[in-house]
N, C-alpha and C positions, 0 to 999 in steps of 0.2 A: 817490712812495710814500705811500699813505694808511696811517698807522700803526694805525688802528682796523680797517680792512678787510683790511690786509695784501695790497693789490693795487697794481700800478703803474698810474698814471693819466698818460697822456701826451696832452695836449691839443693838442700840435704835430704829432702823427703824421699822415702822409698816408692818407686813407681810400681804399680801392679804389673806382674810379669807379662800378661798378654797385652796390656797397653804399650809396654816397652817394645815387645816384639812387633806388634802391629806398626808402631811408628817407624821402627827400623826397616820393616818391610817396605814401607813407602819410600824411604830416603835412600837406603843403601844400594839398591840396584842402580840408581842414578849416579851415586858417588863412584860406584865401580866403573861405570861407563866413562865418566869424566876422568877418573884416574887413568884409564887405559889410553885416553887422549892426551892428558896433560902432565902425567907424572915424569919427573926427571929420572935419570939413571940412578941418583942417590935415593930418591924416594922409593923407587922400585926395589933397591937393595934393602932399605929399611923394612918394607913390606915382606920381603923374603926373610929377613932376620926374625921378624915377628912370627912368621909361619914356623921357622925352625924352632923358636922359643916354645910355640904352642905344642909342637911335636915333643919336645923335651918335657914340658909340663904334663902332657898326657902319659908319658912313660913313668913319671914320678908320681902320678895319682893326684895331681893338683885338684883341690876343690874350689879354687877361685879363678882358675883359667886366665892368668894375666896375659899369656901369649895370644890366646884366642881373642881377647878384648883389644889388645894392642894391634893385632892384625887388621881389625875392622877400623879402629882409630886411624892407623897409618894410611889406609885406603882413602878414608875421608879427607885426611890432611893432603893427600896427593891429588885430590879432585880439582884443585884450583879454586874451590869456593870456600872461603873462610867461614861462611855461615854453616855449611854442612859439617865442616871440621869441628866447629864449636859445638853443634848439637850432638854429634855422635861422640865426641870426647866427653861431653856432660853426661850422656846416657850411659856410657860404658867406662868412664874414668874412675869409678869407685867399685869396690868389691860388690858383687851381687848381694842384695838384701836377703832377709830371712825367707820371704815369700818365694823368691826365685830359687834359692837353694833348696827350699822344700820341695818345689817342683822337680828340680834336678834329682833329688834324692829318690823320690817316689816314681818318677816316669822316664828317667834316662835309661835307655837300654845299655847292656854291657858293652856293645860294639860302638857306642856313640863316639868315643875319641877317635876310633878308626874312621868312622863316617865323616866326622868333622874334618879329619885330615885330608881325606879324599876330596871333599867338597871345597875345602880351602885351597888345595892344590889346583883344582879346576879353575878357581878364581884367579890364583896367582899366575897360572899358565896363560890365561886370557889377557891378563894385565901386561905380562912380559911380552906377549905377541902384539900388544897395542890393539887388540881386537875389542872395540867397544860393545858390539852386540853380544859377543860371547861372555864378556865380563859381566854385563848386565844380567844375562840369562843365568849365568852360574850363581851370582849372588842371590837372584830371586829364587832360584831352586834351592839354594842352601837355606835361606830363611823360611821358605815354605816348608822344607823338611823339619826344621826345628819347631815351628809352629804345630805341625802335624803330630810330632811326637809328644809335645806337651799338651796338646788338645785332646789326646786320646783318653785321658784319665777320667 
């Protein structure tokens, strides 16, 4: 409870999956564009390492996708905007809740790990080329694809 605002703040609450995805859809294309402009070489290397972890996780059949989540967190951290980094880390910094895992179980196509890798590689390629427009577009298309997959149910 915040005693000044008189509201309950529960930072451990599970967010409904579509709320989470819609929020990410508004924020992450901008974080990708900013990261393309501001990321240091070390930050780009950390994003690439997260991408490579995501690929390994996919090969091992991970249900919690730490590399995927870390990829998005690293991009936000490289944006140069600490507020974006805080928000994305908070949204993705814990394992997906039961609602999100249920959606994944029922609606994720078999080729989703491959799709994710292709989409993440497009984002990474744009970031490494320092192409702000392409990074923003690739992130938007990636999140739109995820929302479309989960929304078909």
